C-alpha positions as CSV (number, residue, x, y, z in Angstrom):
1,M,147.4,97.1,22.2
2,T,143.3,95.6,21.4
3,S,143.6,94.1,24.4
4,L,144.3,95.8,26.4
5,R,142.0,98.5,25.2
6,W,139.2,96.0,26.2
7,L,141.1,95.1,29.4
8,F,140.5,99.1,30.6
9,K,137.1,99.1,29.3
10,A,136.4,96.0,31.8
11,F,138.4,97.6,34.2
12,I,136.5,100.6,33.7
13,I,132.3,98.6,33.8
14,I,134.0,96.8,36.6
15,I,134.6,100.4,38.7
16,T,131.4,101.5,37.6
17,F,129.0,99.0,38.7
18,C,130.8,98.8,42.1
19,A,130.1,102.1,42.5
20,I,126.4,102.2,41.8
21,G,126.7,99.2,44.1
22,A,128.7,100.9,47.0
23,G,126.2,104.1,45.8
24,F,122.9,101.7,46.0
25,L,124.2,100.0,49.5
26,Y,124.9,103.4,50.9
27,H,121.9,104.8,50.7
28,E,120.0,102.5,52.0
29,I,121.7,101.8,54.5
30,T,121.3,106.0,55.2
31,Q,117.7,106.3,53.7
32,P,115.7,107.5,56.3
33,I,112.6,105.4,57.9
34,T,109.2,107.1,58.4
35,L,107.0,106.5,61.8
36,A,104.4,107.9,62.5
37,Q,105.0,107.1,66.6
38,P,108.2,105.4,68.2
39,Q,107.7,102.1,67.8
40,V,110.2,99.2,70.9
41,F,112.3,97.0,68.5
42,E,113.7,94.4,70.8
43,V,117.5,92.5,70.3
44,K,117.2,89.3,71.9
45,K,119.5,86.9,73.4
46,G,120.8,84.8,69.9
47,D,120.2,87.6,67.4
48,T,122.7,88.0,64.6
49,S,123.1,90.6,62.1
50,F,121.4,89.0,59.5
51,G,118.4,87.6,61.5
52,L,118.0,90.7,63.0
53,G,117.6,92.1,59.0
54,E,114.8,89.8,58.9
55,K,113.3,91.6,61.5
56,L,113.5,95.3,60.1
57,A,112.4,93.9,56.4
58,Q,109.2,92.4,58.4
59,R,108.7,95.7,60.1
60,G,109.0,97.3,56.6
61,W,112.2,99.6,58.2
62,I,114.4,98.2,55.3
63,K,114.1,96.5,52.2
64,Y,117.0,93.9,52.6
65,P,117.3,91.3,55.0
66,F,121.6,91.9,54.1
67,L,122.2,94.7,54.7
68,T,122.8,94.3,58.1
69,R,125.3,91.8,57.0
70,V,126.4,94.6,55.0
71,V,127.0,96.9,57.9
72,A,128.5,94.3,59.8
73,K,131.0,94.3,57.9
74,L,131.5,98.0,57.5
75,H,131.5,98.1,61.5
76,P,133.2,94.7,62.7
77,E,133.1,96.6,66.9
78,W,129.7,96.7,66.6
79,I,128.1,94.5,68.5
80,P,124.5,94.4,69.2
81,K,123.1,94.4,72.8
82,V,120.2,92.7,73.8
83,G,117.3,95.1,75.0
84,Q,114.3,97.3,73.7
85,Y,115.2,100.1,71.6
86,E,113.2,102.8,70.8
87,I,113.2,103.8,67.1
88,T,112.3,106.8,66.1
89,N,110.8,108.5,62.8
90,G,114.3,109.5,60.6
91,M,116.1,106.9,62.1
92,T,118.5,105.4,58.9
93,L,119.6,101.3,59.5
94,L,122.5,102.7,59.7
95,S,121.7,104.2,63.0
96,M,119.5,102.1,64.3
97,M,122.7,99.3,63.5
98,A,124.8,102.2,66.4
99,L,121.6,102.4,68.9
100,F,121.8,98.7,68.8
101,D,125.6,98.9,70.1
102,S,125.2,101.2,72.2
103,G,123.3,99.0,75.3
104,K,121.0,102.1,75.3
105,S,118.1,100.6,75.2
106,I,114.6,101.5,77.4
107,V,114.6,102.7,81.0
108,Y,111.6,102.2,82.7
109,T,110.7,103.2,86.5
110,I,109.3,101.4,89.4
111,T,108.1,103.3,92.4
112,L,108.6,101.3,95.8
113,V,106.1,103.2,97.7
114,E,106.7,104.2,101.3
115,G,104.1,102.8,103.2
116,N,104.4,99.9,101.3
117,T,105.0,95.8,102.0
118,L,107.7,93.4,100.8
119,Q,104.8,91.4,99.6
120,E,103.2,94.9,97.9
121,Y,106.2,95.1,96.4
122,L,106.2,92.3,94.4
123,K,102.4,92.7,93.6
124,A,103.3,95.9,92.1
125,M,107.0,94.2,90.0
126,E,104.5,92.2,88.5
127,A,101.9,94.7,87.8
128,K,103.9,95.7,85.4
129,G,104.7,93.3,83.0
130,N,107.9,93.5,81.4
131,I,110.2,92.6,85.3
132,Q,110.4,88.7,86.1
133,M,109.3,87.5,88.6
134,T,111.4,85.1,90.7
135,L,110.7,85.4,94.5
136,E,106.8,85.2,94.0
137,G,105.4,82.5,96.2
138,L,108.4,82.6,98.8
139,S,107.7,83.3,101.7
140,N,109.9,86.6,103.6
141,A,112.9,84.4,105.5
142,E,112.4,82.6,101.9
143,I,113.1,85.8,99.9
144,A,116.2,87.0,102.4
145,Q,117.3,83.6,102.2
146,K,117.9,84.1,97.8
147,L,118.8,88.1,98.5
148,G,121.9,87.3,100.7
149,I,119.9,89.1,104.4
150,K,121.1,87.6,107.0
151,R,117.9,88.4,108.7
152,S,114.8,86.0,109.1
153,N,112.1,88.6,107.9
154,P,113.5,91.5,105.9
155,E,111.2,93.7,105.8
156,G,111.3,97.3,106.1
157,L,114.8,96.8,104.4
158,F,114.6,97.9,101.9
159,F,114.6,101.6,100.8
160,A,111.3,103.2,99.6
161,N,112.4,105.5,95.9
162,T,111.8,105.1,92.6
163,Y,114.2,102.9,90.4
164,Q,114.9,102.3,86.7
165,Y,115.4,99.4,84.9
166,H,115.7,97.5,81.5
167,N,112.3,95.1,79.8
168,D,113.4,91.3,81.9
169,T,115.4,93.1,84.8
170,T,114.3,90.7,87.8
171,D,112.6,90.8,90.9
172,Q,116.1,90.1,92.5
173,R,118.0,92.5,90.8
174,I,115.5,95.5,92.1
175,L,115.1,94.7,95.4
176,E,119.1,94.5,96.1
177,R,119.8,98.0,94.6
178,A,116.5,98.5,96.6
179,H,118.0,96.6,100.1
180,H,122.0,98.6,99.6
181,L,120.1,101.8,99.0
182,L,118.5,101.3,102.1
183,E,121.9,100.1,104.3
184,S,123.7,103.4,101.9
185,R,120.4,106.1,103.4
186,L,120.2,104.5,106.8
187,E,123.8,104.6,107.8
188,A,124.2,108.3,106.5
189,E,121.5,109.7,108.9
190,W,122.8,107.2,111.4
191,A,126.3,109.2,111.4
192,T,124.7,112.5,112.2
193,R,121.5,111.3,114.5
194,D,120.6,113.0,117.2
195,Q,122.5,112.7,120.7
196,G,119.6,111.2,123.6
197,L,118.1,108.8,121.4
198,P,116.9,105.5,122.5
199,Y,118.2,103.7,120.1
200,K,121.3,100.8,120.3
201,T,121.2,100.3,116.6
202,P,120.7,101.4,113.0
203,Y,118.0,98.4,112.8
204,Q,115.7,100.3,116.0
205,A,115.6,103.4,114.1
206,L,114.8,101.9,111.5
207,I,111.4,100.2,113.4
208,M,110.4,103.5,114.4
209,A,110.6,104.8,111.0
210,S,108.5,102.1,110.0
211,M,106.2,103.1,112.6
212,I,105.9,107.0,111.5
213,E,105.7,106.2,108.3
214,K,101.9,103.8,108.9
215,E,101.2,106.3,111.2
216,T,100.5,109.5,109.5
217,G,99.9,110.7,106.1
218,V,101.1,114.0,106.5
219,P,104.8,115.2,105.8
220,E,105.0,117.8,108.3
221,E,104.0,115.3,111.3
222,R,106.9,113.1,111.1
223,G,108.9,114.3,113.4
224,L,106.9,115.3,115.6
225,I,105.1,111.2,115.9
226,A,109.3,110.5,116.2
227,G,109.2,112.9,119.3
228,V,106.2,111.7,121.0
229,F,107.6,108.1,120.4
230,I,110.6,108.8,122.0
231,N,108.9,110.7,124.5
232,R,106.9,107.4,125.4
233,L,110.5,105.7,125.3
234,H,112.3,107.5,127.9
235,K,109.2,107.3,130.0
236,H,109.0,103.8,130.0
237,M,105.6,103.9,128.4
238,R,104.5,101.7,125.5
239,L,103.9,102.9,122.1
240,Q,100.6,101.6,122.1
241,T,100.0,102.1,117.9
242,D,97.9,100.8,115.8
243,P,100.0,99.9,113.0
244,T,102.1,97.4,114.6
245,V,98.9,95.4,116.1
246,I,97.4,95.7,112.2
247,Y,100.8,94.1,110.9
248,G,101.5,91.5,113.4
249,L,97.5,90.4,113.0
250,G,98.5,89.5,109.3
251,K,95.7,88.5,106.9
252,D,93.5,88.4,109.9
253,Y,93.3,92.0,110.2
254,N,89.4,93.2,108.3
255,G,89.8,96.6,108.5
256,T,88.9,97.4,112.0
257,I,91.0,96.8,115.4
258,T,88.6,95.2,118.1
259,Y,89.9,94.2,121.8
260,K,90.7,91.3,120.6
261,D,92.9,92.6,118.6
262,L,94.5,94.8,121.2
263,R,94.7,91.8,123.6
264,S,96.4,89.1,120.6
265,K,99.7,87.9,121.7
266,S,101.9,88.6,118.6
267,L,104.7,90.4,119.6
268,Y,104.1,93.2,116.8
269,N,101.2,94.1,119.8
270,T,103.2,97.6,121.1
271,Y,99.4,97.7,123.7
272,L,101.1,94.7,125.3
273,H,104.8,95.1,125.1
274,K,106.8,97.7,126.3
275,G,110.0,99.5,123.6
276,F,110.1,97.7,119.8
277,P,108.4,95.4,118.0
278,P,110.7,92.7,116.4
279,T,110.8,94.5,112.9
280,P,110.0,97.4,110.6
281,I,106.5,97.1,109.7
282,T,107.0,98.5,106.3
283,N,109.1,100.1,103.8
284,V,110.3,103.9,104.3
285,G,112.1,106.6,102.3
286,L,114.3,109.3,103.9
287,R,111.6,111.7,105.0
288,A,110.6,108.3,107.8
289,I,114.2,107.8,108.5
290,V,114.9,111.4,109.1
291,A,112.2,112.3,111.5
292,A,113.4,109.0,113.2
293,L,116.9,110.1,114.1
294,H,115.8,113.9,114.3
295,P,112.4,114.3,115.5
296,T,111.0,117.3,116.7
297,K,110.8,118.2,120.4
298,T,108.2,118.2,122.1
299,D,105.8,118.0,125.6
300,D,103.8,116.2,123.5
301,L,102.3,112.2,124.5
302,Y,99.4,111.2,122.8
303,F,98.1,112.0,119.5
304,V,94.7,111.1,117.8
305,A,93.8,111.2,114.4
306,K,91.4,113.8,112.6
307,G,90.1,111.4,110.3
308,D,91.8,113.5,107.0
309,G,95.1,112.2,107.6
310,S,96.4,114.8,110.0
311,H,96.7,114.5,113.8
312,V,95.5,116.0,116.7
313,F,98.8,115.9,119.3
314,S,98.7,116.2,123.6
315,K,101.0,116.3,126.7
316,T,98.5,114.6,128.9
317,L,95.9,112.0,129.1
318,A,92.7,114.5,130.0
319,E,93.3,116.3,126.5
320,H,94.3,113.3,124.0
321,N,90.8,112.0,125.3
322,K,88.8,115.0,125.4
323,A,90.9,115.0,121.4
324,V,89.6,111.5,121.1
325,D,86.0,112.3,121.7
326,E,85.8,115.1,119.3
327,Y,87.1,113.8,116.6
328,Q,86.6,109.4,116.9
329,K,83.9,108.7,119.2
330,Q,81.6,111.2,117.1
331,R,82.1,109.4,114.0
332,R,80.4,106.1,115.5
333,A,79.7,104.9,119.0
334,D,81.8,101.9,119.0
335,Y,84.7,103.6,118.0
336,R,88.3,104.2,120.1
337,S,91.3,105.3,118.9
338,S,93.4,103.3,121.7
339,P,92.0,100.9,124.1
340,E,90.2,101.9,127.5
341,P,93.1,100.7,130.3
342,Q,90.8,98.3,131.8
343,S,90.3,97.0,127.8
344,V,93.9,95.8,128.0
345,S,96.3,93.2,130.1
346,A,98.6,96.1,131.5
347,P,99.8,96.9,134.6
348,K,100.0,100.4,134.3
349,K,97.2,102.4,135.6
350,E,97.2,105.2,134.2
351,G,95.1,104.9,130.5
352,E,98.1,105.6,127.9
353,T,96.5,105.8,124.0
354,V,98.3,106.5,121.0
355,Q,96.3,106.8,117.6
């Protein structure tokens, strides 16, 4: 009987210690942390449960690194996912480990702006500081190859939009998403395009959208700009738009278009060459695509910049030249919104000018 009594007491003592230990562990893994403001915690590739415990203990969020192993034993199905997580005031070790398992890491955003080129998009991504830059230093042709784009110049093939990404996402991944979205949106708008447009392919419509985007800073004018360009194409007039010339000049453009620039042999020189330039000259969003495929009906053939981002539209060359005198020549003596007819090597007798 004595031995049974001692055995019973030992059993009670063990149970008591186990209960105390369990209570202690439960208290530790459910103890809320105190933070003045949210903080970022990163789970890296190869981090073990104990390794996470050491990191959390270094932050002062838990007392003992082994506590993460306890949680791992309680929830063996939880697997921490790589990423950066926002840790907020009042969270517990249990809730933190559940967050790491969920994979709901911090989502960042980057806006690929309408009217910017591919190289400008790469610079914007580099400036974020948490995007892996794998395409820097490559030519546009090399980037196209990396992205699986069959055109040698992928300019204009990325949809201007705001994209979400996680820490250490690559520039290639973001551009792939932007390219697929561009194809999707262009295809959808092409299917509902207006009749009688001078486009043989959706790509030509995209080229038009890029010129519209670069020509105006006023959203309401996009449709009118498209209408003017389409009228000119229907009349077999040159588009004569400065932004295409500027794109063709590349690094040689110094901020001012000269007569020499307007005589350049570039295929993007729409003062010399009829029809569309060979590629888009910038990346666009939905508004420019819609304008290109659903232009405003107009009789105008010309427009000139007023200097505030908006334009004056004209039906005749005489009206246009008057607008040039009013809004451009008065700003500086040598300024012209477009070349004089005799200044450009073109067979046209009349002066076709579009700003």
